Residue, then its C-alpha position, 0 to 999 in steps of 0.5 A: m252530494i257531489r261538490t261541483l266547481l263550475v268553470g266559466f259562467g257564460f251562456s253554456a254554464t248558465t243555460f245548459h249546466l246550472p239548471f241541472l246542477n241546481q235542480l238535481s239533488e245529486f249536485t251542489v255548486s260549491g264554487v265558480v271560476s269566473s271573472r264576473p263575480d257580480d253576475v255569479a252572486a246575482v244567481l248564486p248568492g253565497v257561493p265562492v267565486y274564484a279568479s282561477m282554478g288554482k285558487a279554487f283548488a287551493d281553497q277547498r276540495f271538489d268532486l267534479a269540475v264542469i268546464t264551460t269555457p271557450n274551446t281553447y281552454h278545454e284541454v288545459q283546464s280538464r288536465q288541471a282538474l284531473m291533476n287535482d283528483c277531480h272528476v271532469l265534465v267538459e263541454k264539447p269539443f273535447t279537445l282541439s286535437g286527437d293527441e290531446a284527447e288521447a292524453l287526457v283519457a290516459l291521465a284520467a285512467q291514471k288518476q282513476k277519475k271520470l272524464c265525461v264530454f258534454h255530448n248532450r245531443r246523444f239524448d235529443g228526443d229526435f235522435l232517440t227516435l231515429k235510433k229506435l227506427i233504425s233498431d226496430g227496422s222501420v225503414g229496412d236496411v239503412k242506406r242514407l242518412v242526412s243530418r243537418f243543423d241549419r240556422f238563419r244567421p246571415q250576419p256575423r256577430d262579434r263573439w269568440r265563437e265567430n271571430a278568428g282563432p283556434g277552435a272558433g267557427i261553426f264546425w268546431d261548435l256543431g260538427p262534434h255533435l253531428i259527427d258524434q251522433a253518426l258514430q253512435l249510430f254507425g261507428v267509424p266510417e271508412q272515408i270522409h270528405g269535408v267542405v268547410q267554408i266562410a260563406r258570410e260577408g265579413g266572416q272571420s271564421d267558418d260558418s258553413f260545412d258539409l261532410t260526407l261519411f262513407y261506410s260500406n253500405v251507408t252514406v251519411q251527410l252532415g252539415s250546417s248553413p247560416f242561410q236557412a230561413n225556412r223550416t229546418l230539415r233535421f233528419e232524413l233517413q232512407g232505407t230499403e223499406g222506407s224513409f223517415r223525415k224530421f223537421g225542427l230542432d229538439p225543444q230542450e235548448d229552447q226550454l232551458k233558455q226559457g227557464l222551464t223546469f224539469d217537472n213541467g209536463q211539456w219539458a223535453r216534449d216535441p209539439e205534435e206539429a213537429f213530429g216526423e213522418l215515416a213513409t213506406a210502400q203501405g203509406a205514410n204515418i206520423v211518428p211521435t218524437l220520444a221525449g228528450e233526456y238531458v236530465t238522464f245525461y246528468r243523472q247518469l253523470g251523477e251515478a258515474v261520479s258517485n258509484g262508478a257507473t258508466l258515463p253518458a259520454d265517456g271521453e274515450t268514446v269521443i276520441p274518434v270525433i276529434k280525429l274525424i274533425e282533423l281529417a275533415i279539415e284536412s279534406a277541406e284544405t286538400g279537396k281530397v276524400m280522406p281514408v279513415y284510420v280511427n279505431m272506435k274505443g267504445n260506443n255508449 
């Protein structure tokens, strides 16, 4: 049993992590770090609640710390967990600088502890479908990929993700996912161009971005807008033999919000009306979406912590994501296309 310390008890903790920690037998929540003990007690009666990580580690030993706090705390809290000989799962973004990411990976290696980043969207069903179409040559040689995560949120909200401050804004929120998926497919690009904007009236942090990743034979366009009220394009893949288009988002997030359990027959399954379409010279065909695998992410994490298996998103493989975010921000500030000098350390 993996004795787990859940750090933070907001939306991310209760929606994306607690269901897996509660429903998978490999894990047990042995403590929570939160400033809202009553909220924790209502959901996890009898589980100790601590005001700080220091108090938690002073009171008992944990095998795994799951860091779900605001972005500015990820580096310092991951470091604190590693220094207390604890494996780490940290929410994205991994850190707010490439130097911090490299230092944490080095510390984890020194302490011989697993350091995982919650890039759960490596396990989205639509992304797994896209990977399969690329690997089996369904569109021939890939030439272009559009990957978007649009929403309809035309009015800013008063919350830390949308207020001013380090690590706030939609780019730090969704950019890591989209960049990481591109790296999983194609590796590190040769050049990057970024446009990062505050498009909503009264906005305090960026709410819109468009990135272009340039490879020798492939162009990848990533982006997010808060003004898409229509059906949302998720992926458009174009190649020498055809193209694939997929609308809508992976269902697992909404299902987690609804409290759907993993034994439900609809768990992680796209409805038929959300399936993508593959078009070639021979005609067009509907492509059923593969089932998403967030449960697989957590099971792989459990195997890594318990038996030393490969992590689902090792921190070392996420270093280039953070460095590309830094380059994209520099590109947005200067208006220049930036050359990329990032070595891919690994690719799960």
